[in-house]
C-alpha positions in Angstrom: 5.0 -5.8 36.1 4.8 -7.7 32.8 2.8 -10.8 31.9 1.3 -11.3 28.5 -0.8 -13.9 26.8 1.3 -16.5 25.2 0.6 -18.2 21.9 -0.3 -21.4 23.9 -2.9 -19.6 26.0 -4.3 -17.9 22.9 -4.6 -21.2 21.1 -6.4 -22.7 24.1 -8.7 -19.8 24.9 -9.7 -18.2 21.7 -12.6 -20.6 21.2 -14.2 -19.4 24.4 -17.4 -17.6 23.9 -17.1 -13.8 24.1 -14.0 -11.6 24.3 -12.7 -12.6 27.7 -10.2 -14.9 25.8 -8.8 -12.0 23.9 -7.9 -10.0 26.9 -4.5 -10.0 28.6 -3.8 -12.3 31.6 -3.5 -10.8 35.0 -0.2 -9.3 36.0 2.3 -11.6 37.6 5.6 -10.9 39.4 8.4 -9.0 37.7 10.2 -10.9 34.9 13.9 -10.3 34.0 13.7 -11.2 30.3 11.5 -11.0 27.2 11.8 -13.8 24.7 10.8 -14.2 21.1 11.0 -17.2 18.8 9.8 -18.0 15.3 10.0 -20.8 12.9 8.5 -22.2 9.7 8.8 -24.6 6.9 9.7 -22.6 3.8 9.9 -19.1 2.4 10.4 -17.9 -1.1 11.6 -14.4 -2.1 11.3 -13.7 -5.8 10.9 -9.9 -6.1 8.9 -8.6 -9.0 7.0 -11.8 -9.6 4.0 -13.6 -8.3 6.1 -16.6 -7.3 6.6 -15.5 -3.7 5.6 -17.4 -0.6 5.6 -16.1 2.9 6.8 -18.3 5.7 4.7 -21.5 5.6 3.7 -23.3 8.8 4.7 -20.1 10.6 4.8 -20.3 14.4 5.7 -17.5 16.8 6.0 -17.0 20.5 6.7 -13.7 22.3 6.3 -13.2 26.0 8.0 -12.9 29.4 6.1 -15.8 31.1 7.5 -19.2 31.7 6.6 -21.9 30.8 4.9 -21.3 27.5 4.4 -23.2 24.2 3.3 -22.6 20.7 2.9 -24.9 17.7 1.4 -25.5 14.3 1.2 -28.4 11.8 0.7 -28.3 8.0 0.0 -31.4 5.9 1.7 -30.3 2.7 3.2 -27.3 0.9 3.6 -27.1 -2.9 4.8 -23.9 -4.7 5.1 -24.3 -8.5 8.0 -26.7 -9.2 10.2 -24.9 -6.7 9.2 -26.3 -3.3 7.3 -29.6 -2.6 7.1 -30.6 1.0 5.3 -33.2 3.1 4.1 -32.7 6.7 5.6 -29.7 8.6 5.6 -29.3 12.3 6.8 -25.9 13.7 6.8 -24.6 17.3 8.4 -22.9 20.2 8.9 -23.6 23.9 10.0 -21.3 26.7 11.3 -22.8 29.9 13.2 -21.7 33.0 17.0 -21.7 32.8 18.5 -21.1 36.2 17.2 -17.7 37.3 16.6 -16.8 33.7 14.8 -18.2 30.6 15.5 -20.4 27.5 13.5 -20.1 24.3 13.7 -22.9 21.7 12.3 -22.7 18.1 12.1 -25.9 16.1 10.7 -27.2 12.8 10.5 -30.7 11.2 9.7 -31.5 7.6 9.1 -34.9 6.0 9.5 -35.5 2.3 11.5 -32.7 0.7 11.9 -32.0 -3.1 13.3 -28.7 -4.3 13.8 -27.4 -7.8 12.1 -30.4 -9.4 14.3 -32.9 -7.5 17.7 -31.2 -7.7 17.6 -31.3 -3.9 15.9 -34.1 -2.0 15.7 -35.3 1.6 13.5 -37.8 3.5 13.4 -35.4 6.5 15.0 -32.3 7.9 14.9 -31.2 11.6 16.2 -27.8 12.8 16.4 -26.1 16.2 17.5 -22.6 17.4 17.8 -21.7 21.1 18.7 -18.7 23.2 19.2 -18.6 26.9 20.0 -15.8 29.4 20.5 -15.9 33.2 22.9 -14.5 35.8 25.3 -17.2 34.7 25.6 -15.7 31.2 24.2 -15.9 27.6 24.1 -18.9 25.4 22.6 -19.8 22.0 23.0 -22.1 19.0 21.4 -23.8 16.1 21.5 -27.3 14.8 20.0 -29.2 11.9 19.9 -32.9 11.0 19.3 -34.3 7.5 18.0 -37.7 6.6 19.2 -38.8 3.2 19.9 -35.4 1.8 21.1 -35.3 -1.8 22.1 -32.3 -3.9 22.4 -32.9 -7.6 22.7 -36.6 -6.9 25.4 -36.3 -4.2 24.6 -37.6 -0.7 25.3 -35.7 2.5 25.6 -37.0 6.0 23.2 -36.6 8.9 25.1 -33.7 10.3 26.7 -31.1 8.0 29.1 -28.5 9.3 27.6 -25.0 9.8 27.5 -22.7 6.9 28.7 -25.3 4.3 28.4 -23.8 0.8 27.6 -25.9 -2.3 27.2 -24.8 -5.9 25.4 -26.6 -8.6 26.8 -24.8 -11.7 24.3 -22.8 -13.6 21.4 -23.9 -11.3 21.7 -22.9 -7.7 24.0 -21.9 -4.8 23.1 -23.6 -1.5 24.2 -22.9 2.1 23.6 -25.9 4.3 23.0 -25.5 8.0 23.2 -21.8 7.9 23.9 -20.5 11.4 24.4 -17.2 13.2 24.6 -16.3 16.9 24.8 -12.7 18.1 25.5 -11.8 21.7 25.5 -8.3 23.2 27.2 -8.8 26.6 26.6 -5.3 27.9 23.0 -5.4 26.9 22.6 -9.1 27.9 20.9 -9.8 24.6 21.3 -13.0 22.6 19.8 -13.9 19.2 20.3 -17.1 17.2 19.2 -17.7 13.6 19.3 -20.8 11.5 18.3 -22.0 8.1 18.6 -25.7 7.1 18.9 -24.9 3.4 19.3 -21.4 1.9 19.1 -21.5 -1.9 19.9 -18.7 -4.4 18.9 -19.4 -8.0 21.6 -19.0 -10.6 19.0 -19.1 -13.4 15.2 -18.6 -13.6 13.2 -21.7 -12.6 9.5 -22.5 -12.0 8.5 -18.9 -12.7 11.1 -17.5 -10.2 13.9 -15.3 -11.7 17.7 -15.5 -11.3 18.6 -14.4 -7.8 15.4 -15.6 -6.2 15.9 -17.1 -2.7 14.4 -20.1 -1.0 14.8 -20.8 2.7 14.0 -24.1 4.3 13.5 -24.5 8.1 14.2 -20.9 9.1 14.4 -20.7 12.9 15.1 -17.8 15.3 15.3 -17.3 19.0 15.9 -14.0 20.9 16.1 -12.9 24.5 16.4 -9.3 25.6 16.4 -7.9 29.2 13.3 -6.1 30.3 15.4 -3.7 32.4 14.4 -1.8 35.5 12.4 1.1 33.9 9.0 0.7 35.5 7.7 3.9 33.8 7.3 2.3 30.4 4.0 0.3 30.1 4.2 -3.3 29.1 2.3 -3.8 25.9 0.8 -6.8 24.1 -1.2 -7.9 21.1 -1.5 -10.5 18.4 -3.1 -11.2 15.0 -3.9 -14.3 13.0 -6.0 -15.2 10.0 -8.1 -18.3 10.9 -8.8 -20.6 13.9 -11.4 -23.3 14.6 -12.1 -24.9 18.0 -14.8 -26.1 20.3 -15.4 -25.5 24.0 -15.7 -28.7 26.1 -16.3 -27.8 29.7 -13.3 -25.8 30.9 -11.1 -27.3 28.1 -10.8 -26.3 24.5 -10.4 -28.8 21.7 -8.4 -27.1 18.9 -9.8 -28.2 15.5 -7.4 -26.0 13.5 -4.5 -24.0 14.9 -4.2 -20.2 14.3 -2.8 -19.5 10.9 -0.2 -16.8 10.4 -0.1 -15.9 14.1 2.2 -13.1 15.1 2.6 -11.6 18.6 4.0 -8.5 20.3 6.6 -8.9 23.0 6.0 -6.9 26.2 8.6 -4.3 25.4 7.1 -3.7 21.9 8.8 -3.8 18.5 10.5 -0.4 18.8 8.0 1.0 16.3 9.0 -1.5 13.6 6.3 -3.5 11.9 6.6 -7.3 12.1 4.5 -9.3 9.6 3.9 -12.8 8.4 2.7 -13.5 4.9 1.3 -16.8 3.6 0.5 -17.6 0.0 -2.7 -19.5 0.8 -4.4 -21.5 3.6 -6.8 -24.4 3.4 -8.6 -25.9 6.4 -10.5 -28.8 4.9 -14.2 -28.4 5.2 -13.8 -25.1 7.0 -12.0 -22.4 5.1 -10.2 -21.7 1.8 -8.2 -18.5 1.9 -5.9 -16.8 -0.6 -3.1 -14.5 0.3 -2.7 -13.7 4.1 -0.8 -11.0 5.8 -0.8 -10.6 9.6 1.1 -7.7 11.2 2.0 -6.1 14.6 3.7 -2.9 15.6 4.3 -1.4 19.0 6.3 1.3 20.7 6.4 1.9 24.4 8.5 4.5 26.3 7.8 6.4 29.6 4.5 8.3 29.3 3.8 6.9 25.7 2.6 3.6 24.3 1.2 2.9 20.8 0.1 -0.6 19.7 -1.5 -1.7 16.4 -2.2 -5.2 15.0 -4.0 -6.4 11.9 -4.9 -9.3 9.6 -5.6 -9.0 5.9 -7.0 -11.9 3.9 -7.9 -12.3 0.2 -10.4 -14.7 -1.6 -12.2 -16.1 1.4 -14.5 -19.1 1.1 -16.0 -20.5 4.3 -18.0 -23.6 4.9 -18.3 -24.6 1.3 -19.3 -21.2 0.1 -21.8 -20.3 2.8 -19.7 -17.2 3.4 -17.5 -15.6 0.7 -15.5 -12.3 0.3 -12.9 -11.0 -2.0 -11.1 -9.4 0.9 -11.3 -8.9 4.7 -9.0 -6.6 6.6 -9.2 -6.0 10.4 -7.2 -3.5 12.5 -6.9 -3.1 16.2 -5.2 0.0 17.7 -4.6 1.5 21.2 -2.5 4.5 22.1 -1.9 6.2 25.5 0.0 9.5 25.9 -0.2 12.5 28.2 -3.2 14.1 26.3 -4.3 11.1 24.3 -6.1 7.8 25.0 -7.3 5.9 21.9 -8.8 2.4 21.7 -10.3 1.5 18.3 -11.0 -1.4 15.9 -12.0 -1.4 12.3 -13.2 -3.9 9.6 -13.0 -3.4 5.9 -14.1 -5.9 3.3 -14.9 -6.3 -0.4 -17.9 -8.2 -1.7 -18.9 -10.0 1.5 -21.8 -12.4 1.2 -23.4 -14.5 3.9 -25.9 -17.3 2.7 -26.2 -15.5 -0.6 -27.0 -12.1 1.0 -24.7 -9.2 0.3 -23.4 -7.4 3.4 -23.2 -3.5 3.1 -19.7 -2.1 3.7 -21.0 0.1 6.5 -22.2 -2.9 8.6 -22.4 -2.0 12.3 -20.0 -3.5 14.8 -21.2 -6.8 16.5 -23.8 -7.5 13.8 -25.4 -11.0 14.2 -27.0 -13.1 11.5 -28.8 -16.4 12.4 -28.9 -19.0 9.7 -31.5 -21.7 10.2 -30.0 -25.2 10.5 -26.5 -23.9 10.7 -25.9 -21.4 13.6 -24.8 -17.9 14.3 -22.7 -15.6 12.1 -21.0 -12.6 13.7 -19.7 -9.8 11.6 -17.3 -7.1 12.8 -17.3 -8.5 16.4 -15.3 -6.1 18.5 -14.7 -4.8 22.0 -12.8 -1.6 22.9 -12.1 0.0 26.2 -9.3 2.2 27.6 -6.0 0.4 26.9 -7.6 -2.5 25.1 -9.0 -3.3 21.6 -10.0 -6.6 19.9 -11.8 -7.5 16.7 -12.9 -10.7 14.9 -13.9 -9.9 11.4 -16.0 -13.0 10.8 -17.1 -15.6 13.4 -19.3 -18.6 13.0 -20.6 -20.8 15.8 -22.5 -24.0 14.7 -25.7 -25.0 16.4 -25.8 -28.4 14.5 -23.3 -31.0 13.3 -22.5 -29.9 9.8 -19.6 -29.4 7.3 -17.8 -32.3 9.1 -17.7 -30.2 12.3 -19.3 -30.9 15.7 -22.0 -28.9 17.3 -20.5 -25.8 19.0 -17.6 -25.5 16.6 -16.3 -21.9 16.7 -14.6 -20.5 13.6 -12.7 -17.2 13.6 -11.5 -15.3 10.5 -9.5 -12.1 10.7 -8.5 -11.6 14.3 -6.5 -8.7 15.9 -6.0 -7.6 19.5 -3.9 -4.8 21.0 -3.5 -3.8 24.7 -1.5 -2.2 27.4 -0.7 -4.8 30.1 0.7 -2.7 32.9 
């Protein structure tokens, strides 16, 4: 039986004291399908340069449980003179569809200016969906534009799929890029969409000729679980930062998980999935440089291997109370005929807490109390057969400070891996 923790439940539970929140949910009845959806605001690929930006406002949902939700909001994104965006909202929702499931990924952006104003729009909204049931497979993408202009030419609210535009000597643009793949024998459906897909025809803003910019990439996939009960269901997730506060049995989310990526219950077939973000800023809480979160899992009869991790650079927490040049956490579980491994690891460079340098061989679950502020946990981890979780840095406030309420719970560098069967 397969039932994994969804992004929505992770978001709601991660602020709970202790590691109970990082553990898989109890098994439920058999599910026919596994779904996965992802979306984000912008992505830049400029190989060989520093002008690259991972998927901003990245949101991801992978599970077999319905209903489920995930979401994130970002106030603003600016990358050189290439991409200037206002508020971004990105998210996924999984719902029942007949006797099957439907996964929808969507993203909205307000206030778009690309390439110094060559491309502008007041707003862009995109959606990709996939559904599967005994009635069949379905999928599609759609994008609407509000006052889209390219090189001064206006475009309508709805633009036909895969419309190509060239601004000579500057950029090639595909508007409403859409693709739907269906594998009828395998009952698998995958939809992918990109509102605007730019390819530079000349170097601009530090990015070379051939650099690509994607706006509103969305993806939705459904695959059948199948009837092979011998392969263990697996799970796991990783993210960079989170802030929340427990209020009775409810959790108030102060800052959504950044860069979250999750493992579907049938794994990733041994292929690493990762999310990269150029920088993250949670006002009053955290300033982070480059972020990479990653997951990888393979599960077949009699063998399962799951690993997750989060790597952050240039960390500054709570106005400099905690700083580090780098923090890297890894969670790993493996089960085979003669092998059963559960492990977690923290590596860091130049970590300081309240001005005190922390040795690189710091023991797991080290606690430091800072008078007038609260508790700092370093290398907080829990491992047991089939389960591993780690939080690189965690701060719980005992007083109202840094613009945060008493009891605020801040996590930096989180990874969890587990077998769920």
